[in-house]
N, C-alpha and C positions, 0 to 999 in steps of 0.2 A: 734639399733647400727648404727653408721655412715658408709657411703659408702667409705669414704676416710679418711686417717689419715695424719697429717702433724706434724712431730716431730720438736720441737724447743729446741735447746741446750741452756745451760747457756750462752755460748759465743754469740750465735745469739740473745738471749733475751736482753743481755747487749747492743749489737750493735744497735738493733732496738729501744730500750728504749732511748739510747743516740741520735739516729737520731730523735726521737720524741722530745727530749729536744732541739735539735738544731733548729727544726722547730718552737717550741714554744718560743724560745729565742727572737724572734722579737716582741713578744706580751707582754713581761715582763714590769714591775715587777708584779708578783702575790703576794697578801697578804698571801696566804697559799695554801696548796694542800689538797684535800680530796681524800684519797685512798679508792677505793672500795675493801673491803676484800672478799676474801683473794687474789684473782688473781692480784689486783692492787697494793698490798703492795710493791713488789720488783721493778716493774717499777716506782712506786712513789718515792721510795728511790733513785733510780738512777737519776730520773728527778730532785728531790729536790736538790741533790748534784750539778748537772750541772747548775741549775738555781739559786743556792745559796739561796734556800728557806728553812727556819728553822721551820715554822709552818706547821705541818702535822696533819690533822684530819682524822678520818676514818668513813665510813658508812658501815654497814654490812647488806646485803640483801641476803637471802638464796633463790636460785631458782633451784638448781640442787641437786639430790641425785644420785651419780655416773653419768651416762649419761642420766638420766630421768629428764625432766623438771617438776617442780611443780608450785604451786601458790607462788608468791614472798612474803617473810616475812621480814620486817625490824626488825632486832634484835638489832641494835645500830644506832641511828640517828646521823647525823653530827652536833651536837649542836653548836659548835664554829664557823661554817661557815655561820650562819644566812640564808639569802636567796641566798647565793652564790656570792654576789658581791665581786669582787677581787679574787675569788678563782678559782683554777684549779682542775677539777675532773680528776682522772687518774684511768683507768682500763686496764687490759691486753687485753680484747677482748669485742667487741660488737657483739652479735650473733643475736638473734631474736629481740632484743630491749627491752625485758621484764625488765631487770635490769635498763637499760638506762632510760626508761620511769619513773620508780619509782624515780630514782635519779634526773632526770630533774624536777619532781614535787616538790621534796624537795629543790632543789637548782636551781631555774629557771634562775638566773642571772650569774651562773658560766660558765666558758669555759670548755667544755667536750672533753677530748682527750683519745684515746685508741691506743695501739700499733698495734693491729690487728682488722680488721673489716670484717664482712660478709654482703652481699647485703641487707638482711632484716633489719639490724639495722644501717647501716652506715649513713643514713640521720639524725640519732639522735645525732651523735657526730659532733663536730666542726672540729676536727683534728685527723687523724690517719696516720699510716705509710704503712701498708701492708694489702691488701684485699685478702681474701681467699674465696673459694666457699662455698655456704650455706651447702652443703652436706659433708663438711670436719670437722672432729673433731681434734682440735689442741691438741697435747700432749705436755704440758708444762714440763719443766725440774723437777719441784717439784712433778709431777705425774708419772715420769718414772725413770728407772734405766737401766744402761748398762748390757746386758746379752747376752749369746751366742744365735745365731739364726742359725738353720740348713740351709745348702745351698739349693737353689731352687730345684735342682735335687733330693734331699733326701725327699722333702715334698710330693712327689708322684703325 
């Protein structure tokens, strides 16, 4: 289990993804975007809209089972992206770099961008918006829901 948790709301994810698009806008045009599923799908959609990019490909690499890391498995390669020339890779987060290394090997000529980055993986991406500590687990809005939490004094 993680030592710390960082909750990201839908609004914050949208703002941070739009900030990433703004940063990437000076590097356009991109021929297409490769979204790393599943976490990169929503940021990729926001960024594709902002950069007016219509070609969106996906790559699916499974590395987590709940909070446990496993060996990466490519379940869907990004065939349309070739070697990555002219493409932008988007993911929600680079953590240890396991997924990033796999995608870099598939698309060595692509520009790699993530919304969030942890120290162990940040050197593998070209652009990111927010750095979080390595011992923090980011709770994305698709993994959470609003519910009652008891006051601190009641938790004993």
